[in-house]
Steps between C-alpha positions, in 0.01 A plus 500: 500500500852435378379455141296821519796695627713354226246609234498853637878524492498364143237739365596810692786611267274460197222723637748759610643520148155522335386775743821692421434462123149641530624791710791599280295509180220708655764742611654506152168576340437787743851633430447490124173694536713790636752516216307775318575735787818353663823368362542121560827559685318711759248217568781240523684716745190556720428129483850404618508779758175371652616143512833602651333706780243236582744206495768678705238593761371139516830317484730740683790322341811430710826582326745350742643161456444474129754331273644641177283255306191611683562856391586411144172303462298788636673754286445295186134454593457874535657564160276243335190656664592841377566382142196273478254766627638791295523300175152344514332838572686646197354209301149557635511851368555373145320168460190335657530379856432131427740492206779671700469247785485214251827602343653563843413142593780380274729546801316269747433256218874470431558425870233233489652337190854496643377367841270223375600149605222288365320460169168595662645837610610567138154428379345758731770752391419428136132564555579825679732596216216440249278733692771763516548487122130516431441793731820687420513478126139514390538878467718577197568872565697549820727781596848347479624714786218373716587144411863559583413643839279195568796270417726696735232470769492125434878474566448695824211270593709192446777646720239589764377140520845364566624781725175512705542132587860555594426816701213335677725223621777734615290772669236427762136604446467790260830661590670437166198608299464821702857600443488404133196725457692786657788448255263483202339826606837672537608375147193666343503817709716706262256430217190570709628815661640640180273643235191330651533631852199733472274193450586367845366822660145412396320349801267292287789348310676425829196311629447304180869421479491371858204279414687361197797433726295298744330299229796451266793477739430448872236233467639288207869519587440407862276209401746378237802512728322288760385259233846465350635371830324166437458503124761431231567803274415291192158412642437857597581611146246260352236616751565858390357402159172636644651852478410574130143392554470703821642803320248459214210470746620811690520680162135412432371612841705818550609610149228359275766306301273224377628158386456320166405129477866408443603681817232306698658177363840623606374569849358153527841354401691682766246434773488125424880493499512673834247259652685201364827619647354566845339160516846346515521436875861392499610815314331729743606307806868499401682797659721714286865375520742688721 
């Protein structure tokens, strides 16, 4: 019984992260399908608003007794959430979903490289990097603005990984994530309620935006924050190598963005790298340092 319980504790963070990946990419594909009728900033704002409302209702965060460092960690997490979400949706509007997420993955991959402690970890990172290169650079004609937005989103993603772990340790439950979502929503409110305010008045857009918020924010961020309490950020970053493949598959199912043979090889590379990283029992069992 003890061994079984130990296995559950070991695998639980992995499955939480994988479920979050599937959810966020399905939400992203649905969001992109709306870009012909709604500005990406509107969808991002609705996504963040939904997650903020749901998480605050669930967590009911307590504000008393928090230290200055607690608040700084939460505020930084909120800023990274706003930047990451806004930039990647701007990228989705200009380049294919799978390619945008592949380029964005440069952020987590950098965290993985900097945090690797063993040669075996670096081998998995190298295989993931090969997949990223194959998937991201097979297409020769890409909108440079879309690529730039994807790189900015990657920087925000890297910051999110580190700040989510720190916030999760300093705030109980989902309190820190709930407050960070509120801040991210407030940061984007001037953009959403400016020249695109009329789009928010459409009931259908409100419902679809709420669905995107649940799929792309509430579910994955909650799962990831729980997982990061018992998983090193570097291991989490390697595991996130599944993201480009998940984005490409969501593009096939929802947007009919079909893959070439080279892209299928790229997907195989990142999935194998992810599986190899998660099979490292000591890496997953080691808590993130305080």
